[in-house]
C-alpha positions as CSV (number, residue, x, y, z in Angstrom):
1,M,0.0,0.0,0.0
2,W,2.7,2.5,0.9
3,P,4.7,2.0,-2.3
4,Q,1.5,2.7,-4.3
5,L,0.8,5.9,-2.3
6,I,4.4,7.1,-2.8
7,L,4.1,6.5,-6.6
8,I,0.8,8.4,-6.8
9,L,2.3,11.4,-4.9
10,F,5.4,11.3,-7.0
11,F,3.5,11.4,-10.3
12,S,1.1,14.1,-9.1
13,L,4.1,16.3,-8.4
14,I,5.6,15.7,-11.8
15,E,2.4,16.5,-13.6
16,A,1.8,19.8,-11.8
17,K,1.5,22.8,-14.1
18,P,4.5,25.1,-14.0
19,M,3.8,28.4,-12.5
20,N,5.3,31.7,-13.7
21,T,6.3,35.1,-12.4
22,L,5.6,38.5,-13.7
23,T,7.8,41.4,-12.6
24,L,6.0,44.7,-13.2
25,S,7.9,48.0,-13.4
26,V,6.0,51.3,-13.1
27,Q,8.0,54.2,-14.5
28,Q,7.7,58.0,-14.7
29,I,5.8,58.5,-11.5
30,K,5.3,62.2,-10.9
31,N,6.5,62.1,-7.3
32,D,7.2,59.7,-4.5
33,K,4.1,60.7,-2.5
34,G,1.4,58.1,-1.8
35,V,1.5,54.6,-3.3
36,I,1.0,52.8,-6.6
37,R,-2.1,50.6,-6.8
38,V,-2.1,47.7,-9.2
39,L,-4.9,45.4,-10.4
40,L,-4.1,42.3,-12.4
41,F,-7.0,40.8,-14.3
42,D,-7.3,37.5,-16.1
43,Q,-10.8,38.2,-17.5
44,A,-12.7,41.2,-19.0
45,S,-15.3,41.1,-16.2
46,G,-14.6,44.0,-13.8
47,W,-11.8,45.5,-16.0
48,P,-10.2,47.9,-15.2
49,D,-11.3,49.1,-11.7
50,D,-13.4,46.4,-9.9
51,Y,-10.8,45.2,-7.4
52,T,-13.2,42.4,-6.4
53,K,-12.8,40.7,-9.8
54,A,-9.1,41.2,-10.1
55,K,-7.0,38.1,-9.9
56,H,-4.4,39.9,-7.9
57,Q,-3.9,43.3,-6.5
58,A,-0.8,45.1,-5.0
59,T,0.1,48.3,-3.3
60,L,3.6,49.5,-4.1
61,K,6.0,51.9,-2.5
62,I,7.5,54.5,-4.7
63,A,11.2,55.3,-4.8
64,Q,12.8,57.8,-7.1
65,G,9.8,57.9,-9.5
66,Q,9.4,54.2,-10.0
67,A,7.9,51.1,-8.3
68,T,8.3,47.4,-8.9
69,H,6.4,44.3,-7.9
70,T,6.6,40.6,-8.7
71,F,3.5,38.5,-9.1
72,D,4.3,34.8,-8.3
73,N,2.6,31.6,-9.2
74,L,0.7,32.9,-12.3
75,P,-0.7,30.3,-14.7
76,S,0.3,30.9,-18.3
77,G,-2.3,32.9,-20.1
78,S,-3.6,36.4,-20.9
79,Y,-3.7,39.2,-18.3
80,A,-4.3,42.9,-18.3
81,I,-3.0,45.4,-15.7
82,A,-4.4,48.7,-14.5
83,V,-2.2,51.0,-12.4
84,I,-2.9,54.3,-10.6
85,H,-0.7,56.6,-8.6
86,D,-2.7,57.2,-5.4
87,S,-0.8,60.3,-4.4
88,K,-3.1,61.0,-1.4
89,N,-3.3,57.3,-0.4
90,I,-7.2,57.4,-0.5
91,G,-7.7,54.1,-2.3
92,K,-8.9,55.4,-5.6
93,L,-8.0,57.6,-8.6
94,R,-8.7,61.3,-8.0
95,T,-10.4,63.1,-10.8
96,N,-11.6,66.7,-11.4
97,M,-15.3,67.6,-11.9
98,L,-15.1,66.6,-15.6
99,G,-13.7,63.1,-14.7
100,I,-10.2,63.9,-15.8
101,P,-7.6,62.1,-13.7
102,L,-5.5,64.3,-11.3
103,D,-2.9,61.6,-10.7
104,G,-1.0,59.3,-13.0
105,Y,-2.5,56.1,-14.4
106,G,-1.6,53.5,-17.0
107,F,-2.4,50.1,-18.5
108,S,-0.5,47.1,-19.7
109,N,0.9,47.5,-23.2
110,N,0.9,51.2,-22.4
111,V,-2.4,51.5,-24.3
112,M,-4.9,54.3,-23.8
113,G,-8.6,54.6,-24.6
114,K,-10.0,57.7,-26.3
115,F,-12.4,58.9,-23.7
116,S,-12.5,55.8,-21.5
117,P,-10.1,53.1,-20.5
118,P,-8.8,50.7,-23.2
119,S,-10.5,47.4,-23.7
120,F,-9.3,44.4,-21.8
121,E,-8.3,42.8,-25.1
122,K,-6.0,45.8,-26.1
123,A,-4.4,45.7,-22.7
124,C,-3.8,42.0,-22.6
125,I,-0.3,40.6,-22.3
126,K,0.8,37.0,-22.5
127,I,2.4,35.3,-19.5
128,Q,4.5,32.5,-20.7
129,Q,6.4,29.8,-18.8
130,G,9.1,31.1,-16.6
131,S,10.0,34.7,-15.7
132,N,8.1,37.5,-17.5
133,Q,8.7,41.3,-17.3
134,H,6.5,44.2,-18.2
135,T,6.8,48.0,-17.9
136,I,4.0,50.5,-17.6
137,I,4.7,54.2,-18.2
138,L,2.3,56.4,-16.2
139,R,0.4,59.2,-18.0
């Protein structure tokens, strides 16, 4: 019985899907005040600002106009990233009365929408086996 159990455990470990990492670099942050907030989505539902539907979220410290974070254990696939500079650390993007952002923001692939955020599909990046890197330049 024990040899069979050991073999089953051994083969289940061998067949495990490899997990990947994504190192995100956020550049051109206006100042070091507040934090950078990141939402990582693996689906269009909730994109780009419903944190309850994001696969992962992170709050990053800013140093010398940039911030980095590594997401571990990501399955291979398509993901989209939304980033804001929360300069007042209030938990959301500040906007003026017309809805124009007062702080920096950005999306994966550095894509922008015309009068709204870009679509999930345009912001998608592919996470492949192993280590992945991506840079977002704030606007």
